[in-house]
N, C-alpha and C positions, 0 to 999 in steps of 0.2 A: 503493499500499501504506500501513496506516497502522495504527497501535496506541494504543488509549486504555486510561489506567486510572482507575478508581473505587474507591470504600470499597463492599463487600459484607458489613458488618457487623464483629462481636470473636468469637472465640474464645480462652476462657483468657486474657483480659485483650489479647489480640494483634490488630490489624486486620487483616482478611482483604480481600483486593485483586481485583479482577475487572480479567482483561486482555482487552480486544474487539479482536481481531485482523480488519483488512477489507481485501477485495481489489477491484479495479476492476470485476469482473463481480457485484457487490453480495452476494457472501456473507460471512458472519461466523463466527468462532469465538469464543466466548465463554469464556475459562478463567479460574479460580480458583486462587491460591497455595495452597489448601486442597485436599488430596488430588490435586492436580495435575487438577481435575475439569472436564470439558468442561461449562458451565454451559449453553450454548445453541451448537446449529451450524443456523446459518441457511440455506437454499439456495434461490435464485431455480425457484419449480415453473414448467409450462407455461404459465402463466398471466404472469410476470413477478412476482408475489407471494412473498416469504420464508415459505418452509416451515420448521416448527420440528423438525428432522431427528433429534432426541434430546428424552427424557423429562427436565424441570426441576423443580426447587422454586425456589419464589419467593423465599425467604431462607435465611441461613445455616443458621438452626435447622433446616431441613428435611434438610440434610446433615448437619448433626450427629447427629441424630437416625434418619436413615436407616439399617436394615439390611441395604439390600441393594446395596452398594457401587457406588451409581449413579453412571455415567459418570466412575469415579474409576480413577486408576493404582493399579494393585493389586499389593501386595508386602510381606513379602520373598520369598515363594514362592506365585505364584498356585494356584488349587485346593486340592485336598487332600492331605494328607501323612497315612498312614494310620497311625491309633492314637496320632498326636502323637508318634511316634518314628520316629529312623532312625538307622544306625550309619556315621562315616564316619572312616576312618584309623583302626580300632580302638576309636573311643570314641563311647558310645551318647549322644544327644540328645533330650532331654523337651521338648515344646513344648507350647503351649496346644491344649487341644481344646475348640475354639469352634466346632467343624461337627459336633456330637454326639459321635461317639467319636475325629474327627480334627481334625488343624488344619486350618483352613479360611483362603486368602487370606493368611497371614503370621502368622495369631494376632491376639489383642485389642490389641497396637500396631501395627497395620497403617498402612502406609502411606497408605491412603485417610482417615485420620484427622488428618495432620500438618500442619502449615504449613510448606511449602516456602519456601527462598528464591527468588527470581524476579528476571529482569533480559529487559528488551523490547528488541528491535531492530527495525528498519527496513532494506529494500533495494529496490534498484530493482524489483525484481521479486518480492519475498516479504517476510513480516514473520514474525517468531519471539518465540517466549517460551522462555526457558530456566530449568527450573527444578533445584534441588538439595535433598538434604538428605543428614545420615550417621545410620546407624543402627549403635550400638554392639554390641560385642562380648555375646553372651548375650542382645542383646534378643528377646523371647519363645522364648528358648531356641537361637536360632539362633547359630552361632558364628561368629566375623570381626566387626572392622569394617569396614562399606562405606558405599563414598561411591556415591551415585547422582546422575546427571542425565538428566533426561527434557527433551528439546527440541521441542516444538510448531512447524510453520513450514508457516504459510498461503500459497499461489502464486497467480499469477492464474490457474491453468488450473483451479481450483476443488479442488484438491488440499490437502487436509490430512494432513501427515505427524509421527509422532512418531519420533523418536531415541531409544533406551533405552540407556543406559551404567551400568556399574558396577563397580568396583574393590575389594577385599578383602586384608587381613592375614592371611587365614588360608582353608582350604578352606572352602567352604561350597555348599548347595544355594542357587538361585538362578532366579526366573523371574518377572518384570515382564510385567503384561497392560493393555491399555486396556480397561475394563468399561461403556462406551458403551451406553445402551438404547437404539436405533434405532428410528424412527417415520416410516420413507419415506411412508407411507400414510398418510389423514386417516381411516383405518378405527379403530373403538375396540379391535379385535383385530389379530392379525397373519395369520390364515388367508387373507386374498386376497394378501398380499404374497407373492413370487415370491423364491426362495432358491436360490444356486448354491452348490456348497463341492468345492473340487477333491481329492475325497477317496475312496478306494475301500473303504475300512475305517473302524472308528471302535471304540475302547477298548472291550472286555467290562469289565462292572460287577456287585458284588455288591447286595443289596438296601439299602445305605450308600451306594451311587453311588462304593465305592472302586473301582479298576480291578482286576482279576484277574489282568492279566498277559497275558490272553489278546487277539484282534483278532477283529473280526466284519465280516464283508462286508457291505458297504453296499448290494449289487444286492438286488432283490426284496423291500427292506425299507422302513419309515419313515425311514430314513434318507439313502436315494438322492439325492442332489443332486446328481447329477454334470452336469445340464444346470438351467434355471433352471425350477424348480417351485413351484406354491401351497403353502403349508405346511400348509392344510387337506388339500390332494391327496393329501399324503403320509401325513397324521396318521390318515387313513380307516383306513392300513392297521395290522396288528397285529403284535406282535413283544414277546416277553417284556422286552427289555432296554427298549424304547420304554414299556411297559406299568408299568414301574417307576417313572415321571414323570407319565404320561398327556400328556406333552409332550416336551420338550426339553430336557435338561442333559447332554449328552453332548460326549465328546472325538473329534475328528474327524482324523485320521490322514492330514495332508496329504501328497500327492503329490510327486516331487519337481519342483521348479520348472520352468517353462518361461518363457524372458524374452517378457516383454510379457503372459503371462498371469495374470488374479490369482487368487490362492488363494481369495477368495469374493466373490459379488454378492449384492445387493440391489435388487428393483425392484419398484416400485408403481405400476400402471395408471393411478391416477387423478390422480396428480401429474407422473406421466411421469419420475420422478427415477429413476436408477440409481445405486450407490454400487458401484464396485470397490472391491475388500479387497486390498492387496498386503501380502506379510509373509515374513520370513526364518526365522520359528519353526516348529517342527515340527507343531504342532496348533492345532487351531481349536475351543474350547469351543462350541458352539451352544446358546443357554438360551433357552426361551419359557415356563418353570413350566407349569404346566397348561393344556391347551388345552380344555378340557369344562368348563370353567367361567363364568358370567358376569361373574366377578371376574377372568379372564385381564388381564394386566399392562399387554397393548395395545401393547407393542414386544417388539423381541427383541436377545439380543446375541452379537455373533461375536466372541468373546476368544482374541486371536492368543496363543502360550504352549508351556510345555514340559509334558509330559504329568503328567495328575495321579499323585500317588506317585511319578513317576519317582526320588526319592531311594533307594526300597527295592524297585525294578526295574531291575536290570541290562541287562534287555533293552531297554529303553525309551531314547532317545536322552538322551546325557549332559547332566546341568543342573548339575552341580558346577564352580564357577569356583575359580580360585586367584590368588595374586600377580600370579603371570606369565601369566595367562587370565583376562581381565576378562570380564566379560558384554557383549554387544552385541546391540540386536536393533532391527528397522525396521517400522513399520506406518505405511501411506499408506493415505487414505481418499481416491479420487477420485471425484468428483460430476459426473453428466452429464444432458443431459436425452434421452431415447428416444422 
């Protein structure tokens, strides 16, 4: 196991560092202390050649200018909070409206545009990078001073794990995710990629993609990924909720976890690479953007998260953290050849 550090440009007068975690199987996870971004995730394919499993920018400026949260840790609150408001313990809070009418991914001072403190370590069978930052009370309109820690760990089983933790001095909504843009196939679109998501329902949404509070059964819809299914096979079906996007940008309600069973899988026939995703968060946002255009982004996102607009939907899983109830979450990506 090995960790190497190198310079990756300057943001606001501060140096950005690229940390390369490598294992004995040849897998590499290259992570920036800017945004906690997975700059590269390289895994040997069926030919023994390193395949780039996420989209990347070649320079720090690409990430600074990027509006799409590419490969970053997203917070304070992943996804949408409706109309940039919520009420907690009798107080109404007003947030940035940076996603149309809504607050999106924590608002303007998002964690994806911050420099995190970093500490790298190597062990006999793993290499890790610990990232930390503090978010002051009132940042983006959110209550509470919050201290956040994100720990990436690469092991010799070709697994990249992300442990997410946060403490607060005041009750506050909180939900972190990893917004990687996965590219397990060499194709320029994701239509031929297989996806499985362990969910029987998705959250319904209005025409601004804000949840209505209702749930939609995935059976016989474009959202049925109960077994590995080609993206373009499902996207040939029609459904009003799917047609809002013309692709996928929807929150899947994960089934109760079963030991050893991943919450999602991605498989590409041309590289024979499969990724098993494990998480203890209650939902996954599946994102492809529009699928009917030549400019389709060529990647897919599977973002473990609390449900969008959970602070305003008491029927959704609880997303509030307290001084005596910190935030903890696990995300694990295991790669294998099939």
